[in-house]
C-alpha positions, 0 to 999 in steps of 0.5 A: 121646182125642179130646184130645191137647194136652199140658199146658204144663211149668213152664219149668224147663229144663236140669239146673240149673234142674230141681234149683234149681225141686226146692229152691225147692218143698221150701222153699216151695211156695206160692212155687214154685207162685205163680212158675209161675202167673205164668210159665205159667198156671192149668195146668201140668205140675212135676216127673219121672218118677213125681213129675210132676204135673199142676196145675190151678187151672181148676175145669171141671177140677176139676168133672171129676175130683172129681164128672163122672168121679170113678170114673177117679180115686184118691187121689195117692201122696202119700195114702201118706205120710198113711197111715204116720199115719193108717192106712186110714180115711176120708181115705185108703183107697179104693173099696169099703171107703172107701164101707162106710165112709163110709155107716157113720160118715155118721149120726154127722154127721146133724141129730139127732146135731148138735143134742146136739154142739152142746150140748157145744160150748156147754160148751166154749166157756164154758170157753173164754170163762173162760179168757180172762177170767182171762188179759185180767184179768192184761193178758196176750196170748193166744197164739191157736193153743195156745188153739183146739188146746185148745178144738178138740181138747176139743170133738173128744173128748167130741163123739167119744169122750165123753171130757175130753182138756183135760189131755191137749191139749197133749202130744197136740197137741204129737205131733199137730204134729210128726208133721204136719210129718214127714209134709208133709216127705215129700210134699214130697220128690221121694224118702225114706228108707224109714220103717224105716230107724232115723233120728232123724226117724223114731225121733221120729214112730213114738213120737209115732204110739204116743203118739196110739195109746196114747190112742186105745186107751185110751179104745177099751179103757175104753168096751169095758169098760163096753159104755156107749152114749154116742150118739156116734161111738165108739159108733157104729162099736162096735155096727156091723156089716159090710153084707157080711159081717156082722162088727164093724170090727176093732182096727185099722179102729176105730183109723183111723177114730178117728184120721183123725176126731179130728185131721180134727174138731180140727186143720183147725178149730182152723187156720181159727180161728186164721185167722179170729181174725187176719183179724177182729183186722186189720179190727175192723170186722167183729167190730162186725158180727159182735156187732151180729148177735148182738144182734139174732139171740140177744138178746146171749145165747149162741146155741142150736141153733135160732138159730145157723142165722140167723147169716149174716154169721157164716157169711159172714166164716167162709166168706171166712175158709175162701176165703183160707186154706182148711186143705186148701190142696192136693188130689191125685188120680191117674187110673186110665184115661186122661182129657182135662181140657178140651183137655188130655190126661191119660194113665193113672196120671198125678198130678193136683193142685188148689190151693185156696189159689191157685183161692180167690185168683184175679181169673179167679173173685173180685172183688177176690181178696185182701181179706177181704170177707165180705158176698160170701157173703151170699145177695144179694151172692154174686158167685161165678162158678164153684160149684168155684172155692169147695172148703175142704172138697172136693167130690163124693162125697168132700166132707168128712164133718165140714163142718157140724160144723166150720162149727157149731163155728165159728160157735159159738166166734166168736160167743161170743168177739166177744159178750164181747170184742174184740181186736187184734194185739199191739203190734209184731206180726210179719207172719204168713204160711201155713205150707203143711203137710198144712193151712195153718198161721198162721206164727209164731204169732198174738198178741192183746191181749183187751179186755172188752166 
């Protein structure tokens, strides 16, 4: 290494300040990181021993780790907690196995497949409109997160498995939500009891994972029985032959990939849609701008696959919501060999962590970073100073495989909603905070009052 400059530590010198810092991080990691950034800058160390983490908001460092020298970095040890839930799927797997799985799954997200998925999304979006029409007729409010979970879970079930999960949405959603909270708590703590110990929280977590597994295995069993080819992700995975030995995926492999893609396919989109609806509720002028674009591009009709690409302002609003509230608010890697991030030395086997939530809000890279201003993403106004200062879907070889799926889904849903309704937060709505779980969720639930256009 040419560089041996050490990354500055967080200023928690002394036993009691260190303990205080750990407690603060467990209780409120966003506030903990915010204090460290103000105190030290965009690159610093937190933790101790095996729980030492190099934190950086520098886009050059992000580019180096995620793209330029990505082969020297694996997923951080914190992803091992996710394996308790997701298994060895696309999000958590590594090396040649990950590459083989990625190549296997990629065709399911080709443009030729997305057009058929878009038509499925249109049906689900119409169901959402009909449901909201009934609620608005009763002058009742909408609980946004609940509605988005129900809709995106149904879309994921029909798109990936050709199965209607609307009747099980609440039960499955609750199981996934608890599992996310449980995993998040383990990620935050410096140490955890082994999962094998029958603590009440462990027992509850295992029951919820079993509930999710029963759903996935029942879908898988039925498809294997009928041998139907529905031209969906499930059919693709069942028919796939391993590149090296010609064998099909094992049942465990199928389960891990299906659970990973199912949860990623609905949960992150539900969270992002909730934030977008919230932002449009407090910036109503942008509801009008999106509505005007729908009128101009689609003649106030539902977008189709050909013209949804032309909804540039609608997509800019989505990009801006993802900037302010990226669902993957924190990304971790671990070095294999020693390395350097700019001037800073990185030893081998070291956790390196990026914070998209703070990178996206840095005044060094963004004008008026805390403002909701979709125009910044229009091509003629694009003020992005560094392409790695914006990574809502990650970057490099492990860029989220479902990125286009998510953007397409969000574009259609928000266009359809704005076309029919205008909305406001209910009166005396409590302040909304980002809850940094596995994804960045709005807390408390967002409640809106609807008016038909």
